[in-house]
C-alpha positions in Angstrom: 95.5 -23.4 -154.8 92.2 -24.2 -156.5 89.9 -21.5 -157.9 87.4 -22.2 -155.1 89.9 -21.9 -152.2 91.5 -18.9 -153.9 88.1 -17.2 -154.1 87.5 -17.8 -150.4 90.9 -16.5 -149.5 90.4 -13.5 -151.7 87.1 -12.5 -150.2 88.2 -13.4 -146.7 91.4 -11.3 -147.0 89.4 -8.3 -148.2 87.0 -8.6 -145.3 89.8 -8.9 -142.7 91.4 -5.6 -143.8 88.6 -3.4 -142.5 89.6 -1.2 -139.6 86.3 -1.2 -137.8 83.9 -4.0 -136.8 81.2 -2.5 -139.0 83.3 -3.3 -142.1 83.5 -7.0 -141.3 79.9 -7.7 -142.4 79.3 -5.6 -145.5 77.0 -7.8 -147.6 77.1 -5.9 -150.8 80.9 -5.9 -151.6 81.0 -9.6 -150.7 78.3 -10.3 -153.2 80.2 -8.4 -155.9 83.4 -10.2 -155.1 81.6 -13.6 -155.4 79.9 -12.5 -158.6 83.2 -11.5 -160.3 84.9 -14.7 -159.2 82.1 -16.8 -160.6 82.5 -15.0 -164.0 86.3 -15.6 -163.9 85.6 -19.3 -163.6 83.0 -19.4 -166.3 83.9 -21.0 -169.7 85.5 -18.7 -172.2 86.8 -16.3 -169.5 90.4 -15.9 -168.2 91.1 -18.4 -165.4 94.1 -16.5 -163.9 93.9 -14.8 -160.6 95.1 -11.6 -162.3 92.0 -11.4 -164.4 89.9 -12.0 -161.3 91.8 -9.2 -159.5 91.1 -6.8 -162.3 87.4 -7.3 -162.1 87.1 -7.4 -158.3 86.3 -4.1 -156.6 88.2 -5.1 -153.5 91.4 -5.7 -155.5 91.3 -2.2 -156.9 90.6 -0.7 -153.6 93.1 -2.5 -151.4 95.8 -3.6 -153.9 94.6 -7.2 -154.7 92.7 -10.1 -153.3 95.6 -12.5 -153.6 99.4 -12.2 -153.2 99.9 -14.4 -156.3 100.0 -12.7 -159.7 99.7 -14.2 -163.1 102.5 -13.4 -165.6 99.9 -13.1 -168.3 97.8 -10.5 -166.5 96.7 -8.0 -169.1 96.4 -4.3 -168.2 93.1 -3.3 -166.7 90.5 -2.0 -169.2 89.3 1.5 -168.7 85.5 1.9 -169.0 83.7 5.2 -169.1 80.9 5.3 -166.5 78.3 7.2 -168.5 78.6 5.2 -171.7 78.5 1.9 -169.9 75.5 2.6 -167.8 73.5 4.2 -170.6 74.2 1.1 -172.7 72.9 -1.0 -169.8 69.7 1.0 -169.6 69.0 0.7 -173.3 69.7 -3.0 -173.3 67.3 -3.5 -170.3 64.5 -1.7 -172.0 64.9 -3.9 -175.1 64.8 -7.2 -173.3 61.3 -7.8 -174.6 60.6 -8.2 -178.3 58.3 -5.6 -180.0 56.1 -8.5 -181.0 55.2 -9.3 -177.4 52.0 -8.2 -175.7 51.8 -4.9 -173.9 51.8 -6.7 -170.6 55.3 -7.9 -171.3 56.7 -4.6 -172.5 58.4 -1.9 -170.5 59.4 1.4 -172.1 61.6 4.0 -170.6 60.0 7.5 -170.5 63.2 9.5 -169.8 66.9 9.1 -169.8 68.0 7.2 -166.7 70.5 8.4 -164.3 74.0 7.0 -165.1 74.9 6.6 -161.4 71.9 4.5 -160.5 73.8 1.3 -160.7 76.4 2.3 -158.0 76.0 1.0 -154.5 79.6 1.1 -153.1 81.2 3.9 -155.1 82.9 1.7 -157.6 82.1 1.3 -161.3 80.7 -2.0 -162.5 80.7 -3.6 -165.8 77.5 -3.7 -167.9 77.1 -7.5 -167.3 77.2 -6.9 -163.6 74.8 -4.0 -163.8 72.3 -6.1 -165.7 72.0 -8.2 -162.5 70.9 -5.3 -160.3 67.9 -6.1 -158.1 64.6 -4.8 -159.5 61.8 -3.0 -157.6 58.5 -2.7 -159.6 55.9 -0.4 -158.2 52.4 -1.0 -159.4 49.7 1.7 -159.2 46.1 1.8 -160.3 42.5 1.8 -159.0 41.0 -1.2 -157.2 39.6 -3.4 -160.0 42.0 -2.0 -162.7 43.5 -5.5 -163.1 46.8 -5.0 -161.3 46.8 -8.7 -160.2 46.5 -9.9 -163.8 49.3 -7.6 -165.0 51.4 -8.7 -162.0 51.2 -12.4 -163.1 52.9 -11.4 -166.3 55.6 -9.3 -164.6 56.5 -11.6 -161.7 59.8 -13.3 -162.2 61.0 -16.4 -160.3 62.1 -15.4 -156.9 60.3 -12.0 -156.8 58.6 -11.0 -153.6 55.0 -9.9 -154.0 54.0 -7.3 -151.4 50.3 -6.4 -151.5 48.4 -5.0 -148.5 45.2 -7.0 -149.3 47.0 -10.3 -148.7 47.7 -9.4 -145.1 44.2 -8.3 -144.1 43.2 -11.8 -143.0 46.0 -11.6 -140.3 44.2 -8.8 -138.4 42.3 -10.0 -135.4 39.2 -8.1 -136.3 39.1 -9.2 -139.9 35.9 -11.0 -141.0 33.9 -11.5 -144.2 31.2 -9.1 -143.0 33.0 -6.1 -141.4 31.4 -2.8 -140.7 32.6 0.3 -142.5 34.7 1.4 -139.5 36.3 -2.0 -139.0 37.1 -2.3 -142.7 38.9 1.1 -142.5 40.9 -0.1 -139.5 41.9 -3.4 -141.1 42.9 -1.6 -144.3 45.2 0.9 -142.6 46.8 -1.9 -140.6 47.4 -4.0 -143.7 49.1 -1.0 -145.4 51.4 -0.5 -142.4 52.2 -4.3 -142.3 53.0 -4.3 -146.1 55.4 -1.3 -145.7 57.2 -3.2 -142.9 57.6 -6.2 -145.2 58.8 -4.1 -148.1 61.4 -2.2 -146.0 62.8 -5.5 -144.6 63.0 -7.0 -148.1 64.8 -4.1 -149.8 67.4 -4.1 -147.0 68.0 -7.8 -147.3 70.9 -8.5 -149.7 69.3 -11.8 -150.8 66.3 -9.9 -152.4 66.7 -9.9 -156.1 63.3 -8.7 -157.1 60.2 -7.1 -155.4 56.8 -5.9 -156.6 55.0 -3.4 -154.4 51.3 -3.3 -155.2 49.4 -0.1 -154.2 46.9 2.4 -155.7 49.5 5.2 -156.0 47.0 7.9 -155.0 49.3 9.2 -152.3 52.4 10.3 -154.3 54.5 11.5 -151.4 53.9 8.3 -149.5 54.9 6.0 -152.4 57.8 8.3 -153.3 59.4 7.5 -150.0 59.2 3.8 -150.7 60.7 4.4 -154.2 63.6 6.4 -152.8 64.4 3.7 -150.2 64.6 1.1 -152.9 66.8 3.3 -155.0 69.1 4.1 -152.1 69.5 0.3 -151.5 70.7 -0.2 -155.1 67.4 -1.4 -156.8 66.5 -0.4 -160.3 63.1 1.3 -159.8 60.2 0.9 -162.2 56.7 2.3 -162.1 53.7 0.8 -163.9 50.3 2.5 -163.9 47.5 0.0 -164.8 45.0 2.5 -166.1 41.3 2.0 -166.7 38.3 4.5 -166.7 36.9 4.8 -163.2 33.5 3.4 -164.4 35.2 0.2 -165.5 37.1 0.0 -162.2 33.8 0.3 -160.3 32.2 -2.5 -162.4 35.2 -4.9 -161.9 35.3 -4.1 -158.2 31.6 -5.0 -157.9 31.9 -8.1 -159.9 34.8 -9.5 -157.9 33.3 -8.5 -154.6 30.0 -10.3 -155.4 31.8 -13.6 -156.1 31.8 -16.0 -153.2 35.5 -16.9 -153.6 36.5 -13.2 -153.7 35.1 -12.2 -150.4 37.0 -9.3 -148.9 38.2 -8.0 -152.3 35.6 -5.3 -152.5 36.8 -1.7 -152.0 34.3 0.8 -150.7 33.4 2.9 -153.8 33.8 6.3 -152.2 37.5 5.4 -151.6 37.8 4.2 -155.2 36.3 7.4 -156.7 38.4 9.6 -154.5 41.6 7.8 -155.7 40.5 8.2 -159.4 40.6 12.0 -159.1 44.3 12.1 -158.2 46.0 9.3 -160.1 46.9 11.3 -163.2 48.8 13.9 -161.1 50.4 11.3 -158.9 51.8 9.3 -161.9 53.3 12.5 -163.4 55.1 13.2 -160.1 56.3 9.7 -159.4 57.5 9.2 -163.0 60.2 11.8 -162.3 61.5 9.7 -159.4 61.9 6.2 -160.9 64.3 4.9 -163.6 61.4 3.7 -165.8 57.7 4.6 -165.9 54.9 3.2 -168.0 51.2 3.8 -168.4 49.4 0.7 -169.4 45.7 0.9 -170.6 44.1 -2.3 -169.4 40.8 -2.2 -171.2 39.5 -2.0 -174.8 37.0 0.4 -176.3 35.7 -2.3 -178.5 34.9 -4.8 -175.7 31.7 -3.0 -174.6 33.0 -3.0 -171.0 32.6 0.8 -170.6 29.0 0.7 -171.8 28.2 -2.1 -169.4 29.8 -0.1 -166.6 27.8 3.0 -167.4 24.6 0.9 -167.4 25.4 -0.7 -164.1 26.1 2.7 -162.5 22.8 4.0 -163.7 20.8 1.1 -162.3 22.9 0.8 -159.1 24.3 4.3 -158.4 27.6 4.7 -156.6 29.1 5.0 -154.0 28.3 1.8 -152.2 29.9 0.2 -149.2 29.1 -3.3 -150.5 28.6 -4.7 -154.0 25.0 -5.0 -155.4 23.5 -8.4 -155.1 22.3 -8.5 -158.7 25.0 -8.5 -161.4 24.9 -8.3 -165.2 23.5 -11.4 -166.8 21.7 -12.6 -163.7 17.9 -12.9 -163.3 16.0 -9.7 -162.4 19.1 -7.6 -163.0 18.1 -4.0 -163.6 14.4 -4.7 -162.9 12.6 -1.6 -161.6 10.1 -1.7 -158.7 6.7 -3.0 -159.2 5.0 0.4 -159.3 7.5 2.0 -161.7 6.0 3.3 -164.9 7.7 2.5 -168.2 8.7 5.4 -170.4 6.0 6.9 -172.5 5.9 6.0 -176.2 4.1 9.2 -177.0 6.2 11.5 -179.3 7.6 14.7 -177.6 6.5 13.4 -174.2 8.8 14.3 -171.2 7.8 11.2 -169.3 10.6 9.2 -170.8 12.9 8.6 -167.8 13.8 5.0 -167.1 13.4 4.1 -163.5 15.9 1.6 -162.0 15.9 -0.5 -158.8 16.8 2.6 -156.8 16.8 2.4 -153.0 18.0 4.6 -150.1 21.5 4.2 -148.8 22.0 2.8 -145.3 22.6 6.2 -143.7 19.5 7.8 -145.3 17.4 4.7 -144.3 18.6 5.2 -140.7 17.6 8.8 -140.7 14.1 8.0 -142.1 13.6 5.4 -139.5 14.5 7.9 -136.7 12.0 10.3 -138.3 9.2 7.7 -138.3 10.0 6.8 -134.7 9.8 10.4 -133.7 6.5 10.7 -135.6 5.0 7.7 -133.8 6.0 9.0 -130.4 4.7 12.5 -131.1 1.4 11.6 -132.8 0.9 8.2 -131.0 1.3 6.2 -134.1 -1.0 8.3 -136.2 1.4 9.2 -139.1 -1.6 10.2 -141.3 -2.4 13.0 -138.9 1.1 14.4 -139.2 0.8 14.5 -143.0 -2.7 15.9 -143.0 -2.0 18.7 -140.6 1.7 19.5 -141.1 2.5 18.5 -144.7 -0.6 19.2 -146.7 -2.1 21.7 -144.2 -4.9 23.5 -146.0 -3.8 22.3 -149.4 -5.2 19.4 -151.3 -2.1 18.6 -153.3 1.6 19.2 -152.8 4.7 18.3 -154.9 8.0 18.7 -152.9 11.5 17.3 -152.8 11.8 14.1 -150.8 13.8 14.7 -147.6 15.0 11.1 -147.6 15.8 10.5 -151.3 16.9 7.4 -153.0 20.4 6.9 -154.1 20.1 8.1 -157.7 22.3 8.6 -160.8 23.9 12.1 -161.2 21.4 14.7 -162.4 18.2 13.0 -161.1 16.2 14.2 -158.1 13.7 12.4 -156.0 10.4 14.2 -155.3 7.0 13.2 -153.7 3.5 14.3 -154.6 0.8 14.2 -151.9 -2.9 14.4 -152.5 -5.9 14.0 -150.3 -7.8 12.4 -153.2 -6.0 9.7 -155.2 -5.1 10.6 -158.8 -5.2 8.2 -161.7 -2.4 8.1 -164.3 -3.8 10.7 -166.6 -4.6 13.2 -163.8 -1.1 12.8 -162.4 0.6 13.3 -165.8 -1.4 16.4 -166.5 -0.7 17.9 -163.1 3.1 17.3 -163.4 3.3 18.6 -166.9 1.4 21.8 -165.9 3.5 22.1 -162.8 6.7 22.0 -164.9 5.3 24.5 -167.4 4.6 26.9 -164.6 8.3 26.8 -163.6 9.9 27.6 -166.9 12.6 28.2 -167.7 14.1 25.1 -166.2 16.5 22.4 -167.3 14.3 19.3 -166.8 14.5 17.1 -169.8 12.6 14.0 -168.6 10.6 12.7 -165.7 8.6 9.6 -164.5 7.0 8.3 -161.4 6.7 5.2 -159.2 3.4 4.7 -157.3 5.3 2.9 -154.5 3.1 -0.1 -154.5 3.4 -2.3 -151.4 6.1 0.0 -149.8 4.1 2.8 -148.3 4.7 3.6 -144.6 1.9 6.3 -144.5 -1.7 5.7 -145.6 -2.1 8.9 -147.5 -2.0 8.8 -151.3 1.5 9.8 -152.6 3.8 8.7 -155.3 7.5 9.2 -156.0 8.4 11.5 -158.9 11.8 11.7 -160.5 13.1 14.7 -162.5 16.2 14.6 -164.7 18.2 17.7 -165.4 20.0 18.3 -168.7 23.6 17.3 -169.1 23.8 15.4 -165.8 23.1 18.6 -163.8 20.5 18.7 -161.0 17.1 20.1 -162.0 16.6 23.8 -161.6 13.0 24.3 -160.6 12.0 27.8 -159.5 8.8 29.5 -158.5 6.3 30.4 -161.3 6.7 33.7 -163.1 4.7 36.7 -161.9 2.2 36.4 -164.7 1.5 32.8 -163.9 1.2 33.6 -160.2 -1.5 36.2 -161.1 -3.1 33.6 -163.2 -3.2 31.2 -160.2 -4.6 33.9 -157.9 -7.4 34.9 -160.3 -8.6 31.4 -161.3 -8.4 29.7 -157.9 -11.1 30.7 -155.4 -9.6 28.7 -152.5 -7.2 30.9 -150.6 -4.9 27.9 -149.9 -4.6 27.1 -153.6 -3.7 30.8 -154.2 -1.0 30.7 -151.5 0.4 27.5 -152.9 0.7 28.9 -156.5 2.4 32.1 -155.2 5.0 30.1 -153.3 5.6 27.7 -156.2 6.0 24.8 -153.7 9.3 23.8 -155.4 11.0 23.2 -152.0 9.7 22.4 -148.5 11.4 23.0 -145.2 11.9 19.5 -143.6 13.9 20.0 -140.5 12.4 17.8 -137.7 12.1 19.2 -134.2 14.4 17.8 -131.7 11.8 17.4 -129.0 8.1 16.3 -129.2 7.2 19.0 -126.6 7.7 21.8 -129.2 4.7 23.9 -130.2 2.4 22.9 -133.0 3.5 25.8 -135.1 7.1 24.6 -135.0 6.0 21.1 -135.9 4.2 22.5 -138.9 7.4 24.3 -140.0 9.2 21.0 -140.0 6.9 19.2 -142.4 8.6 17.1 -145.0 8.1 14.2 -147.3 9.0 10.7 -146.4 
């Protein structure tokens, strides 16, 4: 009988000895039997059926795959389980030369479990264990560069499972989805990717699989890892790590490219994930066979500085990428009315004003406010400001109720005046206003005269205050001595009242109905 026919008879005889129908289609033992037979026929190995029987799990379990025995059959070798499998783990971790790049290196972070290689309760040789299927779990923020790393780690025949690849199959997917639709499509793509992954790990033909996810939900990813491990896969975890600022920059750049439409992740989701990845990696690394943290950025590249600059000019979070990107025309250009920082030494008017705008939600709220104002005052917005914002005062500096989206530590205020101020008058007023509120943590300020963008024909400009150390400005009412100074030097009772209150904050809640009394409308005054 030839080796090929004898191998078919051996595996066929083993499969026919099962006592239940479920034993007739066990895929894993059949694969093992075929693998051992192929090694017995390889050059340099023993060609006798006795040697094949010694290496075949079915022969040890049921007394032999073939009734024929070789007279030269050597006694079976006894291999200790622990030493064999530890040797396999070390050999696997040294498959890459130390001279190779970090993208091609995988270091074990703990001693692997010696029984990970077992799938049918039988001990295998180290050569057979080295052929175990591999499940690589990628984790990292959107924009961290997982796709680039994945191209270095993919092996021929590996299955790449990534939720983003399946989004286009959703019936509501489009290039310009709303925030709600984007969330629906994202959740569906994750469920679809999990289904593909589970089918693949249960398929005996799968030799390698890469599962791409953020890894922010440790318990969710842990269930995927445990499933792969139970199916006999060697589990590996790779965290592609970058600072969250760099991830935001890369996410914006790829989202703004025409050929990368749909690859932008809403930044609130990205920033929420960044807060939990460290803890998630620590938990998951105790579950897998191998774990690695791969920094995918360089301090000397200047990428972090560019990311911080971009976040200052176009603050996060955003639901879509900024139109202007680094290196493009008009990138970072402030509004036409924005003042450049003062060159005068020791001046506090040194804040750089970026192309800041309101977010979509704040813009909708402001438009509703203006619509209410038009209905209530029959289109006379100036009457509302004169009667219910300024009242009996000539000048008022207050927080803007509908502020721009600003970097951390910067606040948006508005100054109103019945008589227009020039640059020097405005600077003197703001500096004196700040001095009257010491101690405070304001380290810089500047203003934008809002040229061409005013919705109310009453003189007002936007003022920005920056707190120390990225903290919001703490602006309190004047001290008692300065309140007495205001009361003594100002003959107008309205000015005295304004100094006593400090005017650092205004109540800006709008009435729900235009039929409310005039006094209630006055209490709802606020900046626009």
